[in-house]
KOLKOL-431552 format. One record per residue: residue in three letters; z, x, y of N, C-alpha, C in turn. Coordinates in steps of 0.2 Angstrom, whole numbers, plus 2048, in hexadecimal, padded with zeros to 3 digits. Layout:
N
ALAZXYZXYZXY ...
***
This chain:
86
MET8008047FA800800800800804806 THR7FB80380B7FB8078117FC803817 ASP80080681B8028028217FD804827 ALA7F980082A7F580182F7F9802836 VAL7F88078397FC80883F7F7806845 THR7F98018497F57FF84F7F8802855 PRO7F48058597F780785F7F9802864 THR7FF8038678017FE86C7FF800873 THR7FE7FB8777FC7FD87E8027FA882 ASP8047FF8878097FD88C8067FA892 THR8097F58958067F289B8077F68A1 ALA80C7FB8A180D7FF8A780B8068A6 THR8058078A480280E8A38008118AA ALA7FE8178A97FC81B8AF7F58188B2 ASP7F18158AD7EB8128AF7EB80B8B3 ASP7F18098B37F28028B67F18038BE ASP7ED7FF8C17EB7FF8C87EF7FA8CC THR7F47F68C97F77F18CD7FE7F48CF THR8017F98CC8077FB8CD8078038CF TRP80C8058D480D80C8D581480E8D3 GLN8148138D081B8168CD81D81C8D1 SER82381C8D38268228D682B8258D2 TRP82F82A8D383482C8D083A8278D0 CYS83B8238D584081F8D683F8188D5 LEU8388168D683780E8D583080D8D3 THR82E8078D18288058CF8267FF8D3 THR8217FF8D781F7F98DC8187F78DB ASP8177F18DD8107EE8DD80C7F18E2 LYS8067F38E08027F68E58007F28EB ALA7FE7EC8EA7FD7E78EF8027E68F4 ALA8087E58F180E7E48F58107EA8FA ALA80F7F08F78107F68FB80B7F7901 VAL8057F58FF8007F69048017F190A TYR8037EB9088047E590C80A7E7911 PHE80F7E990E8157EA9128157F0917 SER8117F59148107FB91980C7F991E THR8077F591D8027F39238067EF928 PHE80A7EA92580E7E69298127E992E VAL8167EE92B81B7F292F8177F6934 LEU8117F993380D7FD93780B7F993D ILE8097F393B8067EE94180C7EC945 LEU8127EB9428187E994681A7EF94B ILE8197F594981B7FB94D8167FB953 ILE8107FA95180B7FB95780B7F595C VAL80C7EF95980D7E995E8147EA962 GLY8197EC95F81F7EE96381E7F3968 PHE81B7F89678197FD96C8157FB971 CYS8107F797080B7F497580F7EF979 CYS8137EB9768177E697A81C7EA97F TYR81F7EF97C8247F39808207F6986 GLN81A7F99858167FC98A8147F798F LEU8127F198D8107EC9928157EA996 VAL81B7EA9948217E79988237ED99D HIS8237F399B8257F999F8207FC9A3 LYS81A7FB9A38147FE9A78137F99AD PRO8147FB9B38137F79B980C7F69BB ASP8087FB9B98017FB9BC7FC7F89B6 CYS7F87F49B97F47F09B57EF7F49B1 SER7EC7FA9B47E87FE9B17EB8029AB ASP7F18039AB7F58069A57F580199F GLN7F57FA9A17F67F599C7F07F4998 GLN7EA7F699A7E47F49977E47F6990 ALA7E67FC98E7E57FF9887EA7FB983 TYR7F07F99857F47F69817F27EF97F LEU7EF7EC9847ED7E59837E77E597E SER7E37EA97F7DD7EA97A7DF7EC973 VAL7E47F09727E77F196B7EA7EB969 LEU7EE7E796D7F07E196A7EB7DC968 SER7E67DB96C7E07D796B7DD7D9964 MET7DC7DF9637D97E295D7DD7E0957 ILE7E37E19587E87DF9527E87D8951 LEU7E87D49567E77CD9557E17CB952 GLY7DB7CE9537D57CC9507D57CE949 VAL7D87D49477D87D69407DD7D293C VAL7E27D093F7E77CD93B7E67C593A LEU7E37C293F7E27BB93E7DB7BA93B PRO7DA7B69367D47B59337CF7B1937 SER7C97B29377C47AE93B7C37A7938 PRO7C27A293C7C179B9397BA79B936 VAL7BA7979307B479692C7B378E92C MET7AD78C92E7AB78592E7A9783927 LYS7AC77E9247AA77B91E7A477691E GLN7A077791A79A77291A79C76C916 GLN79A76691979B76091679675F911 GLN79875C90B79375B906791754907 GLN78A75390678774C907784749900 
***
């Protein structure tokens, strides 16, 4: 009687593209990218708002307003019109 040995596959292998593993934690790739992007955007928006409040000259505020407008355009999705079925 021979026993057939079948290889087992582990779901958390090094080839898995959905998780990142460090020496201290394992995290979801999408969550890490989302939260790091969110924190970076918050830092930039906070800096721009601070500069807008503390810069008295309007010509100094133009760069910060354009950065805020760009971030708003990137973060908010553009509206899409749905076609009515007839």
